[in-house]
C-alpha positions in Angstrom: -31.9 11.6 -7.0 -28.0 10.2 -8.2 -27.0 9.7 -4.6 -30.6 8.1 -3.6 -30.1 5.1 -6.6 -26.4 5.2 -5.3 -27.7 4.3 -2.0 -29.9 1.6 -3.2 -27.1 0.3 -4.5 -25.1 0.2 -1.6 -27.8 -1.9 0.2 -27.9 -4.4 -2.8 -24.9 -5.4 -2.0 -24.2 -5.2 1.1 -27.2 -7.4 0.5 -25.5 -9.7 -1.9 -21.7 -9.2 -1.3 -21.8 -12.7 1.4 -23.2 -14.6 -1.5 -20.7 -13.4 -4.1 -18.2 -13.9 -1.6 -18.9 -17.9 -1.9 -19.4 -17.7 -5.8 -15.8 -16.7 -6.3 -14.4 -19.2 -3.8 -16.1 -22.0 -5.0 -14.9 -21.2 -8.6 -11.3 -21.6 -6.8 -10.5 -17.9 -6.5 -10.6 -18.4 -2.5 -7.1 -15.8 -2.1 -9.3 -13.4 -4.6 -12.8 -13.4 -3.9 -12.7 -10.1 -1.6 -11.0 -8.3 -4.2 -13.4 -9.8 -7.5 -16.4 -8.7 -4.9 -15.3 -4.7 -4.4 -14.6 -5.1 -8.6 -18.0 -6.5 -9.2 -19.5 -3.5 -7.0 -17.4 -1.0 -9.0 -18.4 -2.2 -12.3 -22.0 -1.8 -11.6 -21.3 2.2 -10.1 -19.5 2.4 -13.5 -22.3 1.0 -15.2 -24.9 2.8 -12.9 -22.9 6.3 -13.9 -22.4 5.6 -17.0 -24.2 7.8 -19.9 -27.1 5.5 -20.8 -30.1 3.7 -19.9 -30.2 3.0 -16.3 -30.0 -0.8 -15.2 -32.9 -2.6 -15.2 -32.7 -5.0 -12.9 -29.4 -4.2 -11.0 -29.5 -7.5 -9.0 -29.2 -10.3 -12.2 -26.1 -7.3 -13.3 -24.6 -8.4 -10.3 -24.2 -11.7 -10.7 -23.9 -11.5 -14.3 -20.7 -9.2 -13.8 -19.5 -11.7 -11.3 -19.9 -14.6 -13.7 -17.9 -12.6 -16.2 -15.2 -11.8 -13.6 -14.9 -15.4 -12.5 -14.3 -16.5 -16.1 -11.7 -13.5 -16.1 -10.0 -14.6 -13.6 -10.4 -18.6 -14.5 -9.2 -17.5 -17.8 -5.9 -15.6 -16.2 -5.3 -19.0 -13.8 -4.8 -20.9 -17.0 -2.1 -18.7 -18.6 -0.3 -17.4 -15.7 1.9 -20.8 -15.2 5.5 -19.9 -16.3 8.2 -22.5 -17.6 11.8 -21.9 -16.6 12.7 -21.0 -19.8 10.0 -18.3 -19.8 11.2 -16.6 -16.8 14.8 -16.4 -17.7 14.4 -13.4 -19.4 12.9 -11.2 -16.0 15.0 -13.3 -14.2 18.4 -12.0 -15.3 17.1 -8.4 -15.1 16.1 -9.3 -11.6 19.6 -10.4 -10.7 22.2 -8.6 -8.7 23.6 -7.7 -12.0 26.9 -10.0 -12.1 27.5 -10.3 -16.7 29.3 -13.5 -15.5 28.1 -16.9 -14.1 28.4 -20.0 -14.4 26.0 -22.5 -15.7 25.0 -24.1 -12.4 24.6 -20.6 -10.6 22.1 -19.6 -13.5 20.2 -22.8 -13.2 20.2 -22.6 -9.7 19.0 -19.0 -9.6 16.1 -19.8 -12.6 15.1 -22.8 -10.5 14.4 -20.6 -7.4 12.8 -17.5 -9.4 10.8 -20.4 -10.4 9.7 -21.7 -7.4 9.4 -18.3 -6.0 6.7 -17.0 -8.9 4.7 -20.3 -7.7 4.2 -18.6 -4.6 3.0 -15.1 -5.7 -0.5 -14.0 -5.0 -2.5 -14.8 -8.3 -2.8 -11.1 -9.6 0.9 -10.3 -8.8 2.1 -13.2 -10.8 0.0 -12.8 -14.0 1.1 -9.6 -14.1 4.4 -10.2 -14.1 4.0 -12.6 -16.7 1.7 -9.9 -19.2 4.6 -7.7 -18.4 8.0 -9.7 -19.0 6.5 -12.9 -21.5 4.1 -11.3 -23.2 5.4 -7.4 -23.5 2.5 -5.4 -22.4 2.3 -2.2 -21.0 0.7 -1.9 -17.7 -2.2 0.1 -19.6 -2.7 -3.1 -21.7 -2.4 -4.8 -18.3 -4.8 -3.0 -16.7 -7.6 -3.2 -19.6 -7.0 -7.2 -19.6 -7.6 -8.0 -16.0 -9.8 -5.0 -15.8 -8.5 -2.7 -12.8 -6.3 0.5 -12.8 -3.1 0.7 -14.6 -1.5 2.0 -10.6 -2.9 -1.3 -9.2 -1.1 -3.4 -12.3 2.4 -1.1 -10.8 1.4 -1.9 -7.4 1.3 -5.8 -8.4 4.6 -5.0 -10.0 6.3 -3.2 -7.6 5.2 -6.1 -5.1 6.1 -9.2 -7.3 9.4 -7.3 -8.1 10.4 -6.3 -5.1 9.8 -10.2 -3.2 11.8 -12.1 -6.2 14.8 -9.3 -5.4 14.7 -10.2 -1.8 14.4 -13.8 -2.2 17.4 -14.0 -4.9 19.1 -11.9 -3.0 19.2 -14.2 0.0 21.8 -17.3 -0.1 20.1 -20.4 -1.2 19.8 -22.7 1.4 17.4 -19.6 3.6 14.7 -19.4 0.8 
């Protein structure tokens, strides 16, 4: 019976996936729309498999979850913008390890890092902000973003890799 219910949910999800994608795009999540659609489905499956009452109206639940994800994503977007001062700490830890730099070189590096962070995908930037500015653990970040700690680690690794590569390049090439 559980397998049959899962198939029914999967069919319903397939029918509604294009609507959900459009829903997220209209709310400013163009880059993350596909991830948000998948997360919506995962949350539906988790709720279905949880210990409790079966979902009375899966379609309504699907759109309620989508609305909540859109709100969470909008909130992350609002607080994920960093000022130069806020990124100085991670910027220095991303630096090549030189202890003594003159002020002009440090300022140039900070500006490059600020520009670079603005180009990162939204989730990656948000994870780096929560880890380095807010001091949150992978588990805490995962709970706030509604993803796994493994996904948080992937975002951190991806973001730090991009930052390290860009900071290692001469200033004119980044």
